[in-house]
C-alpha positions in Angstrom: 0.0 0.0 0.0 1.2 3.5 -0.9 2.8 5.3 2.1 0.7 8.4 1.6 -2.5 6.3 2.0 -1.0 4.8 5.2 -0.2 8.3 6.4 -3.7 9.4 5.9 -4.9 6.5 8.0 -2.3 7.5 10.7 -3.6 11.1 10.7 -7.1 9.7 11.6 -5.6 8.1 14.7 -4.8 9.7 18.0 -1.6 7.7 18.7 0.7 4.9 17.5 1.7 1.8 19.3 3.9 -1.3 18.8 2.9 -2.9 22.2 -0.7 -4.0 22.8 -0.2 -3.3 26.5 0.0 0.4 25.6 -2.9 0.5 23.2 -5.0 3.6 23.4 -8.4 4.2 21.9 -8.3 5.2 18.2 -4.6 4.3 17.8 -2.6 2.8 15.0 -1.0 -0.5 15.9 2.2 -1.6 14.0 3.0 -5.3 14.4 6.8 -5.7 14.5 8.5 -9.0 14.8 10.9 -9.3 17.8 13.5 -11.8 18.8 11.1 -13.7 21.0 7.6 -12.9 19.6 5.7 -12.1 16.5 3.4 -9.1 17.0 1.3 -10.1 14.1 -0.3 -12.5 16.5 -1.6 -9.6 18.6 -3.3 -7.7 15.7 -6.8 -8.8 16.7 -6.1 -8.0 20.4 -5.1 -4.5 19.4 -8.3 -4.0 17.5 -10.3 -5.4 20.4 -8.6 -2.9 22.8 -9.6 0.1 20.6 -7.1 0.4 17.9 -8.5 2.0 14.7 -6.1 0.2 12.3 -3.4 -2.4 12.5 -0.4 -2.8 10.2 0.8 -6.4 9.8 3.3 -8.2 7.5 1.8 -11.7 7.7 -1.4 -12.0 5.8 -2.4 -15.0 7.8 -3.5 -12.6 10.6 -5.7 -10.4 8.4 -8.9 -9.5 10.2 -11.0 -7.1 8.3 -10.9 -3.7 6.5 -9.1 -2.2 9.5 -6.1 -4.4 8.6 -3.3 -3.1 6.5 -1.0 -5.8 5.1 2.5 -4.7 4.1 5.8 -6.4 3.1 7.7 -5.4 6.2 6.1 -3.7 9.2 9.3 -2.2 10.6 10.3 -0.7 7.3 6.8 0.6 6.9 7.0 2.3 10.4 10.3 3.9 9.3 9.0 5.1 6.0 5.8 6.4 7.7 8.0 8.4 10.1 10.1 9.8 7.3 7.0 10.8 5.3 5.4 12.4 8.5 8.6 14.4 9.1 8.4 15.9 5.6 4.7 16.5 6.1 5.1 18.5 9.2 8.1 20.5 7.9 9.3 21.7 11.3 12.8 22.4 12.6 14.3 19.2 14.1 17.3 19.1 16.3 19.2 15.7 16.3 21.3 14.8 19.3 23.8 12.0 19.7 27.1 11.3 21.6 28.7 8.8 24.0 27.5 10.3 27.2 24.9 12.8 28.4 22.5 12.5 25.5 19.3 12.1 27.5 20.2 14.8 30.1 21.1 17.2 27.4 18.0 16.4 25.4 15.8 17.1 28.5 17.7 20.4 29.2 17.2 21.6 25.6 13.6 20.6 25.8 12.8 22.6 28.9 14.7 25.6 27.6 13.0 25.7 24.2 9.6 25.0 25.8 9.8 28.4 27.3 9.0 29.9 23.9 7.9 27.1 21.6 5.6 24.1 21.7 8.5 21.6 21.8 8.4 17.8 21.7 11.3 15.5 22.3 12.2 11.8 22.5 10.5 10.2 25.5 12.9 8.2 27.7 15.6 6.6 25.5 13.5 5.7 22.4 16.5 6.5 20.3 17.1 3.5 18.0 15.7 2.3 14.6 12.3 1.8 16.2 12.4 4.6 18.8 13.3 7.4 16.4 10.3 6.7 14.1 8.0 6.5 17.1 9.4 9.9 18.3 8.8 11.5 14.9 5.3 10.1 14.8 4.5 11.6 18.2 5.0 15.1 16.7 1.8 16.7 15.4 0.5 19.9 13.8 0.9 21.8 17.1 4.6 20.9 17.4 6.9 23.9 16.6 10.3 22.2 17.3 11.2 18.6 17.6 14.2 17.1 19.4 15.3 13.7 18.4 17.8 11.7 20.4 19.8 9.2 18.4 21.7 6.3 19.9 24.0 3.9 18.1 26.3 1.0 18.8 27.7 0.4 15.3 28.7 2.2 12.1 26.0 3.5 9.7 23.3 3.6 12.4 23.3 7.4 12.9 23.5 7.8 9.1 20.3 5.7 8.8 18.5 7.6 11.5 19.4 10.9 9.9 17.8 9.8 6.7 14.6 9.2 8.6 14.6 12.3 10.8 16.2 14.6 8.3 17.4 17.1 11.0 18.0 20.8 10.5 20.3 21.0 13.5 22.6 18.6 15.3 24.7 18.3 18.4 27.2 15.6 19.5 27.6 15.7 23.3 31.0 14.0 23.2 33.1 11.1 21.8 33.8 8.6 24.5 34.6 5.0 25.2 31.1 3.6 24.7 29.9 0.6 22.7 33.6 -0.1 21.7 32.7 -3.6 20.8 30.2 -2.6 18.1 32.1 0.5 16.8 35.5 -1.3 16.8 37.4 1.1 19.1 37.4 4.8 19.9 38.2 5.9 16.3 35.1 3.9 15.3 33.1 5.7 17.8 34.2 9.1 16.4 33.5 8.0 12.9 30.0 6.7 13.8 28.9 9.7 15.7 30.2 12.0 13.0 27.7 10.6 10.6 25.5 13.3 12.0 28.0 15.9 10.9 28.2 14.3 7.5 24.4 14.6 7.0 24.3 18.2 8.2 27.2 19.1 6.0 25.7 17.4 2.9 22.4 19.2 3.4 23.8 22.6 4.4 22.3 22.4 7.9 23.6 23.7 11.2 25.7 22.0 13.9 26.1 23.2 17.5 29.7 23.0 18.5 31.4 22.9 22.0 34.6 24.8 21.4 36.2 23.1 24.4 36.0 19.8 22.6 38.9 19.6 20.0 37.3 16.7 18.2 34.1 18.6 17.7 36.1 21.6 16.4 38.1 19.4 14.0 35.2 17.3 12.7 32.9 20.3 12.1 35.2 22.3 9.9 33.4 23.5 6.9 29.9 23.0 8.3 27.6 25.9 9.2 27.9 26.1 12.9 26.9 27.9 16.1 29.5 27.6 18.9 29.7 27.9 22.6 32.6 27.5 25.1 34.1 28.3 28.4 36.6 31.1 28.1 36.5 30.9 24.4 36.4 34.5 23.2 35.5 33.5 19.6 32.5 31.4 20.5 29.0 32.6 19.7 27.9 32.0 23.3 30.5 32.6 26.1 30.3 30.6 29.3 32.1 32.7 31.9 32.5 30.2 34.7 31.5 26.7 35.9 31.8 25.1 39.4 30.4 22.0 41.0 30.3 21.0 44.7 28.2 19.0 44.2 25.7 21.0 42.1 26.8 22.6 38.9 26.7 26.4 38.8 27.2 28.2 35.4 27.5 31.9 34.7 27.0 33.4 31.3 26.2 37.0 30.3 26.0 38.1 33.9 23.4 35.4 34.5 24.1 32.7 37.2 22.4 29.4 37.0 22.3 27.1 40.0 21.3 23.7 38.7 20.1 20.4 40.3 22.7 18.5 38.3 25.8 17.2 40.0 29.3 16.9 38.7 31.4 19.1 36.4 30.7 16.6 33.6 27.1 17.9 33.5 28.3 21.4 32.8 28.7 20.7 29.1 25.1 19.5 29.0 23.9 22.7 30.6 26.1 24.8 28.3 24.7 23.2 25.2 21.2 24.0 26.4 22.2 27.6 27.0 23.7 27.9 23.6 20.8 26.3 21.7 18.3 28.4 23.8 20.3 31.5 22.8 20.3 30.5 19.1 16.5 30.3 19.2 16.3 33.7 21.0 15.1 32.4 24.4 15.7 35.2 26.9 18.5 34.6 29.4 16.2 34.7 32.4 13.9 32.1 30.8 16.9 29.9 30.1 18.0 30.3 33.8 14.5 29.4 35.1 14.2 26.4 32.8 17.5 24.9 33.9 17.1 25.7 37.5 13.7 24.0 37.6 15.0 20.8 35.9 15.4 17.9 38.3 16.9 14.6 37.0 15.3 11.3 37.6 15.5 7.7 36.3 18.7 7.0 38.2 20.6 9.6 36.3 22.9 11.8 38.5 20.3 12.0 41.2 21.2 13.4 44.6 19.4 11.6 47.4 19.5 12.2 51.1 19.0 8.9 52.9 19.3 9.1 56.7 22.5 11.0 57.3 24.1 10.0 53.9 24.2 11.9 50.6 23.9 9.5 47.7 24.9 10.2 44.1 22.7 7.7 42.2 24.1 7.4 38.6 23.1 3.8 37.9 21.3 4.3 34.6 24.4 3.5 32.5 28.2 3.4 32.5 31.2 3.3 30.1 34.8 4.2 30.7 34.4 7.9 29.9 31.3 8.5 32.0 32.8 6.4 34.9 36.0 8.3 34.9 34.3 11.8 35.1 31.9 10.5 37.7 34.8 9.3 39.9 36.8 12.5 39.3 33.9 14.5 40.5 33.2 12.2 43.4 36.8 12.4 44.6 36.9 16.2 44.7 33.8 16.6 46.9 34.3 18.0 50.3 33.1 15.2 52.6 36.1 13.1 53.9 33.8 10.0 54.3 33.4 8.7 50.8 32.0 5.4 49.6 31.7 4.2 46.0 29.7 1.2 44.8 30.8 0.6 41.2 29.4 -2.0 38.8 30.7 -3.5 35.6 30.6 -1.6 32.3 29.2 -3.6 29.3 29.7 -3.7 25.5 33.4 -3.0 25.7 34.4 -6.1 23.8 38.2 -7.0 23.8 38.8 -3.8 25.8 36.7 -5.0 28.8 39.4 -6.2 31.1 41.9 -3.3 30.5 39.2 -0.6 30.9 38.0 -2.1 34.2 41.6 -2.2 35.3 42.0 1.4 34.4 39.0 2.4 36.5 40.5 0.5 39.5 43.8 2.4 39.0 42.0 5.7 39.3 41.1 4.8 42.8 44.4 3.5 44.1 45.6 5.3 47.2 42.5 7.5 47.3 40.7 8.4 50.5 37.5 6.4 49.7 36.1 2.9 50.4 35.2 1.2 47.1 33.0 -1.8 46.5 33.5 -3.2 43.0 30.7 -5.5 41.7 30.8 -7.6 38.6 32.8 -10.2 36.7 35.2 -7.8 34.9 36.1 -5.9 38.1 36.5 -9.1 40.0 38.9 -10.5 37.4 41.1 -7.4 38.1 40.8 -7.6 41.9 43.7 -6.3 44.0 44.6 -6.6 47.7 44.0 -3.1 48.8 42.5 -2.3 52.3 40.0 0.2 50.9 38.9 -1.9 47.9 36.4 -4.8 48.0 35.6 -7.0 45.0 32.4 -9.1 44.5 31.7 -11.2 41.4 28.0 -10.6 41.4 25.5 -8.4 43.3 24.1 -11.5 45.0 27.6 -12.2 46.5 27.7 -8.6 47.7 24.3 -8.7 49.4 25.5 -10.3 52.7 28.3 -7.7 53.1 25.9 -4.9 52.1 23.4 -5.9 54.8 26.1 -5.6 57.5 27.4 -2.2 56.4 26.6 0.8 58.5 27.0 4.2 56.9 26.6 7.6 58.5 27.4 11.1 57.3 28.9 9.6 54.1 28.9 10.7 50.5 28.1 7.6 48.4 28.5 7.2 44.6 26.5 4.4 42.9 27.4 3.9 39.3 27.3 1.0 36.8 25.8 -0.2 33.6 22.1 -0.6 33.4 22.3 -4.4 33.5 23.9 -4.2 36.9 20.8 -2.5 38.4 22.9 -1.0 41.3 20.0 1.0 42.5 19.2 -2.2 44.5 21.9 -1.1 46.9 19.7 1.8 48.1 17.6 -0.6 50.3 20.7 -1.4 52.4 21.0 2.3 53.3 17.5 2.6 54.8 
């Protein structure tokens, strides 16, 4: 069926879904095959729950005139999103990078929302399925769209750009994330720069952090809007940044006191300031938006539990984000410091050495460290302040006997480690 006809059906619907557990009345259900299930089998259930139409790619599950049979449901979803993006013809900002994507996206969203009806990626729907769903959540009332793009291998960002066709782009940083899929740090840089390639080819605009030499080098020749700390040639000048633990940023005689912790979050704030400035958001509105933003979902949350201050950063981890989190943690004032650190995943052949490097950062430091996970355990050392556990289950007994008071506690690890479980032992 022609994509324009499918788009007309989509416009008659109030929402789109790929999960029957999230079906809303008058929605469009797209049946996508997963590793462990075939969503075609749920087509009738979707209609029974109130969907107006269902898209399937297995004619055996045809129900009635509300059923649209296509060759490939996933490809149809992607084509529909691309068509819808052209149909709306609104400015779209694409965002990628090794660390800080989601926080930066949320900051840009709250800043631009001070002036525009802005919609952004919900959660981390940033892959070949999430990006189309994000684009299809934009409607005729949306004035600016923000699309987060994740990737763990080459050509993924290139593919997502062809769907989203962004007018603006920002790469948060180039770090040691998904090394296994990208084939090393140089592969990460090449993969993320697929966003720059798209923007350059289509004469679009890139936002550049002048304190990042890779961004400066890779964006040469592309139309750009720049920002930087003490960079006099930048379009937006950031005068100062501090963090103890909350990040404070000053620009244009405007001081922002955020709810974000760690100097590593300053670049995320600075990017939101710059993009807000580009879109003519008044400084006081930028300040209010950032100061009102409170992180959640285990991302750089500051929790007060009994007499302890907990830095909960257990959403994800890679060598770059782990390093900056530790650096920030070590410079905090409190002399009683505890770190609970979990394995970092998707590092491939670099896994053991990268975990060893993290351990080395904490040698002879005034902090008690609990390392949890197979990779850390394989690098275990005999150090009085370091304790190694192969799994979280093996850590439980020790955790139940620990007594913390007046301590600053950092909790960080990859999502699969689910280190937020440690919180119950602090209560």
